[in-house]
C-alpha positions in Angstrom: 109.6 161.4 10.3 113.3 160.9 11.1 113.4 157.3 9.9 112.3 157.9 6.3 115.9 157.9 5.0 116.1 154.2 5.9 113.6 153.3 3.2 116.3 153.5 0.6 118.5 151.1 2.5 115.7 148.6 2.8 114.4 149.0 -0.8 111.0 150.0 0.4 108.6 152.1 -1.7 105.3 153.7 -0.7 105.6 152.9 3.0 106.0 154.9 6.1 108.6 153.9 8.7 106.8 154.5 12.0 109.3 153.3 14.5 112.8 151.6 14.8 113.8 149.7 18.0 117.2 148.3 18.7 117.6 145.2 20.7 120.7 143.3 21.7 121.1 141.3 18.4 118.4 142.7 16.1 116.4 145.7 15.0 112.6 145.9 14.9 111.2 148.3 12.2 107.6 149.1 12.2 106.2 150.2 8.8 102.8 151.1 7.5 101.3 151.9 4.1 99.5 155.2 3.6 95.7 155.0 3.2 94.8 155.0 -0.5 91.6 154.6 -2.3 90.6 151.1 -3.4 87.5 149.4 -4.8 85.1 147.3 -2.9 85.3 143.7 -4.3 81.5 143.4 -4.2 80.0 146.7 -5.4 83.1 148.2 -7.0 82.6 151.5 -5.2 85.8 153.4 -4.4 86.5 154.0 -0.7 89.3 154.9 1.7 87.8 153.0 4.6 90.0 150.3 6.1 88.4 147.0 7.1 91.3 145.5 9.1 94.7 146.4 10.5 97.2 143.6 10.8 100.6 143.3 12.4 102.9 140.9 10.6 106.3 139.9 11.6 108.7 139.2 8.7 
């Protein structure tokens, strides 16, 4: 995507920049992490399923 060069400016690793919006006095940058395998905390089985998506403003 065209926004990926901004990752170096923001010191972000292992994320995708999905969108950048410019407002009057600030920028809004939407980022996401790529899906990666992880282990279930209960049965320890590896999976790529995502339980929850969350938007968080920083």
